[in-house]
N, C-alpha and C positions, 0 to 999 in steps of 0.2 A: 700680575697680567690680569686674573680674574679673582672675583671674589663674590659669596653668596648667590645664593640658588633661587630661583624662581620656576614656576612651572605654568606649561601651557595647559589654558583653562578649559578647552573644548575640543571637539574633533578629533579626526586620524591619528592627530600626536596629543590629544587630553591627557594631561598628567605625567606628561613626560619632564624631567627637570631641563631648567635652562642657567647658564652660566650668566654673570653681570660684569663687565670690565670696571676692572676698579675707578675710583674717581668718579662714577657717572652717577646717572640720576634715573635709573629705569622706572618704566611705567609699571605701577603697583598692579598687583592684581586685580582689585578691586576696581582701581578705574580700567582695565581691559574688559573684565568681565562685562562692565556698564556701557562702554564704548561700544562695542560690538554686539549687546542685546539691541543698542540704537541701532546700529547700520544694519539692522538684520539679515539678510542673505547676502554673499559675498561671493558665493559659485561662479567658477569660470573668471573672476575679475584678475584684470591685471595690476598689480600694488607696488606702487616705488615708495620706498621706506628713508626717509630723509634726515640724516644726522640720526643714523638706525642703532648706533647704542651695540646692545647682544642682538638685535634685531627681534625681541623677542612681537613687535607689532605685525611685523611682516609672516611671521612664521605663526601667529597667530591667525592669521587671513587664511594663510595656506593650509592651516590645518582644518580651518574650517570649508575648503573648497577653492579658495581662489587659484587661476591656472598656473602662474608666473608672479615672480618678483626681482623687483630692483633693488638693493640695498646699497646706501650710500654715508658715507661717514670718512670726516679727515683723519680721523687717528686710527695708527695702523695696529695698537693692543685692542680696538672695540672692533675693526674688522675682521682679526685673527678668531676672535671670541665668538662673532656672530657666524662666521664660516662655520668653527666648531659646534656652536650650537643648530645649524642647519643641520650639519651632519650628523650630529645625536637622533635627530626629529626626520630624519631622512630625506630632507628637503631639498639637497644640491642640486639635484637634478630639474629643479624647478626653479632656482632661484640663479642671480649673479650680486657679488660684491664687488664693490668699487672703493675704492680708498683716496679719496680726493676730495678737495673744498667743496660743499652743495651748492657754492653759487657758481663755482666751473663747470658744473655740468653743464648751465644753458648757453655758455660759450655756444658750443655746436650744436648741431641739428641734435631733434629726439633721439632718444636710443631706442633700438629693436625693439624692447617692451611697450612702446608707446603707442599708443596714445592708452593715461592709465584711466582706470575707474575709482581706484583708490590711492588718495596720497595721504600717507602719514608723516608728518613735521613735525618732529619734538626738539626743539634746539635746546641748547643750554638757556636756563633762568635768566642767565647776565647778557645773552648778547641781544644788543641794540635794538630795536625794532624795527629801524631804517634796514637793518641787514634780511629780517625777515621779509619786510615790505620788496626788496632784489628778488627773492625765492620766489612768493606770490607772481609778482609780473613775471617772473621766466617761466611760472606754470601757465601762464595764460598765452603761452605765445603760440603760434601755429602745430597743431599733432602734439602738443603734450599731454591735455585729457580731454577723457572724452566728455560731450556734453552733459551729460547727466553724472557726473565724477563727483567726488567726496573728494574733499582735503580737511584732510585731521588735524588741528593744530592744539598741541600743549604750549601751556605760558603759565607764568606764575600769578595766582587769585590776588585780584586789586580786593580793597575791601567793599563789599557793598553799599551803593550810594539809594538814596532814595527808597533802600527796602529791595531794592532791586539786587540778585544774586550775579548777574553778568556783570562781565569785565569789558567789555569794547562795542560799539554800536556797528551797524554796517559799513559805515563813514570811514571809519578807523581801517578797516582791513584792506584799503586801497579800491584802485577802478577793478570792477572783473569779479567782484566776490558777493554775493550774500550769502546773510550765517542762517544756515537751518536749523542747530540743534548748539545749545551750550550749557551744561553743567561745570559747577565749582564740586570739586573735593577736596578739602582739604585745601592746602597751598597749592592745589593744580588745578588750572581753568583750562577746559575741554569744548574746544568747537569745533563745530562740523561746517564747514562752508560749500556753497555749490556757485557752480560759474555762472554768470550771470547772464540771460539769453542772448544770443548776438543779434543785434539789429541792424 
């Protein structure tokens, strides 16, 4: 069910080991460290971890002071491992884990943890872009994210074009989002999106 070991980078659970679900591609420690350095203070945040896998991103945020987190993954084995990791890091009282397809989350009203200040979205690299667009459109529904929210998306990096390191332009994310920060780490492209101001 689980394989490999990772560690929480910093915060109250810094240095504690995390397990990784078999067959998944966990966010590397290098990427998590760089990402949270770029995000800065996440104290008091409400976190939504989509395609959560091991739950490492939500746990990193909780370790650094986030208030609460909702972790969602369709794979029962993954959510079992995420629950174990939450218990290991003593974050269980501040988190909830759901086993369901991510897109189905947006059929109903926002969960009690909403509005979210930080959303981590790390879908399988082979997932079509159209499915990611459904998720991003759902997040723009009323009550889902704070106006100052940040949405972290991990995707497969594409080769640099005309000397640029970034893989997508603002328009490619669909309506309602602008790119605030983007970096490539090996085969991973990390993009931090912000909601466009309401007009």
